[in-house]
C-alpha positions in Angstrom: 159.7 377.6 86.6 161.4 376.9 83.3 164.0 379.6 83.8 164.9 378.2 87.3 165.4 374.7 85.7 167.4 376.2 82.8 169.6 378.2 85.2 170.0 375.2 87.5 171.2 373.0 84.5 173.7 375.7 83.4 175.1 376.0 86.9 175.4 372.2 87.3 177.1 372.0 83.9 179.6 374.6 85.0 180.3 372.6 88.2 180.8 369.4 86.2 183.2 371.2 83.9 185.1 372.6 86.9 185.4 369.1 88.3 186.6 367.8 84.9 189.3 370.5 84.7 190.4 369.8 88.3 190.9 366.0 87.7 192.4 366.7 84.3 195.5 368.0 85.8 196.0 365.1 88.2 198.9 363.1 87.0 198.4 359.5 85.8 201.0 357.0 84.8 200.9 358.3 81.2 202.1 361.6 79.8 199.2 363.9 79.4 199.6 367.5 78.2 196.8 368.7 80.5 199.2 368.0 83.4 201.0 371.2 82.6 197.8 373.4 82.4 198.5 374.9 85.9 202.1 375.8 85.1 202.6 379.5 84.7 205.8 381.0 83.2 207.3 384.4 84.1 207.4 385.7 80.5 208.7 389.3 80.2 207.5 390.1 83.8 204.0 388.6 83.3 202.8 385.3 84.7 201.6 383.5 81.6 200.0 380.0 81.3 202.4 377.6 79.6 199.8 376.6 77.0 199.8 380.2 75.7 203.5 380.2 75.2 204.0 376.8 73.6 202.4 373.7 72.2 202.6 370.7 74.5 202.3 367.3 72.9 202.8 363.7 73.9 204.5 361.6 71.2 204.5 358.5 73.4 203.0 357.4 76.8 206.1 358.5 78.8 207.2 361.8 77.1 205.9 365.3 76.9 207.3 367.7 74.3 207.1 371.4 74.7 207.7 373.6 71.6 207.7 377.3 72.5 206.4 379.8 70.0 209.2 382.2 71.1 212.5 380.2 71.4 213.9 382.8 73.9 211.3 381.7 76.4 212.8 378.2 76.8 214.8 379.0 79.9 211.8 380.5 81.6 209.6 377.5 80.6 212.2 375.1 82.0 212.5 377.0 85.3 208.7 377.2 85.7 208.3 373.4 85.2 211.2 372.7 87.6 209.6 375.0 90.3 206.1 373.5 89.9 205.0 370.9 92.3 204.8 368.2 89.5 208.3 366.8 90.3 209.4 366.9 86.6 213.0 367.5 85.4 212.7 369.1 82.0 215.4 368.4 79.4 216.3 371.4 77.1 217.1 370.2 73.5 217.8 373.7 72.0 214.4 374.6 70.5 212.2 372.2 72.5 211.9 370.9 76.0 211.4 367.2 76.7 209.9 365.8 79.9 210.1 362.1 80.7 207.2 361.2 82.9 208.3 358.7 85.6 206.0 355.7 86.4 203.9 356.1 89.5 204.5 353.7 92.4 201.6 352.0 94.1 201.5 354.3 97.1 201.4 357.4 94.9 198.6 356.0 92.8 196.5 355.4 96.0 197.2 359.0 97.1 196.1 360.4 93.7 192.9 358.3 93.8 192.2 359.8 97.3 192.8 363.2 95.9 190.5 362.6 92.9 187.8 361.2 95.2 188.0 364.3 97.3 187.6 366.5 94.2 184.5 364.4 93.2 183.0 364.9 96.7 183.5 368.7 96.2 181.8 368.4 92.9 178.8 366.5 94.4 178.5 369.1 97.2 178.5 371.9 94.6 175.7 370.2 92.7 173.7 369.6 95.9 174.2 373.3 96.8 172.8 374.3 93.4 169.8 372.0 94.0 169.2 373.7 97.4 169.3 377.1 95.8 166.9 376.1 93.0 164.5 374.6 95.5 164.6 377.7 97.7 163.9 379.8 94.6 160.9 377.6 93.7 159.6 377.8 97.3 159.9 381.6 97.1 157.9 381.6 93.9 155.3 379.4 95.5 155.1 381.7 98.5 154.6 384.7 96.2 151.8 382.8 94.5 153.7 382.5 91.2 153.5 378.7 91.4 150.8 376.4 92.5 151.5 373.5 95.0 151.5 371.0 92.2 153.9 373.1 90.1 156.2 373.4 93.2 156.3 369.6 93.6 156.9 369.1 89.9 159.7 371.7 89.9 161.3 370.1 92.9 161.1 366.7 91.3 162.7 368.1 88.1 165.5 369.7 90.1 166.1 366.3 91.8 166.3 364.6 88.4 168.9 367.2 87.3 170.8 366.6 90.5 170.8 362.8 90.0 171.9 363.2 86.4 174.9 365.4 87.3 176.0 363.3 90.3 175.9 360.3 88.0 178.1 362.1 85.5 180.6 363.0 88.2 180.6 359.4 89.4 181.3 358.2 85.8 184.2 360.7 85.4 185.6 359.7 88.8 185.5 356.0 87.9 187.3 356.6 84.5 190.0 358.7 86.2 190.5 356.1 89.0 190.9 353.4 86.3 193.3 355.7 84.4 195.4 356.3 87.6 195.5 352.7 88.7 196.4 351.3 85.2 200.0 350.2 85.2 
């Protein structure tokens, strides 16, 4: 039973991390280097993540600065950012690329909050699916007489506690991201 609970916790933790990665790339009103995590650059014929070709920093709340390790990649980096669905217009300054992050309007903020809420629901569904799998595994162990009736109920209660814990964590991350998006 301990291995089932350990596996369940690990799977739920991975689901939480996936949710955090997904909401991390959702744009807020401030410049956040994580926004560019999904930008891939055609670098010598290979599709390479931007964060492997350059350092991305945010010196102030409205600016992103991209400093490529290989200065010859600046043109490709600029093109990849322009072609991404982020709506940014990069500004090449010779050896670095600057992006001015425009402020979000109210309608766009509400759309982003809806998008983040949808991602949170997907995260909660993933956690509940993991709960179902764990409970099925416990019931199978009970059926094969590896667990007693009491152990089965205890195991199911422990799995439910894990589920509640991770759903609460998802809710907390959602609330923080919503507040971040709606902050003017």
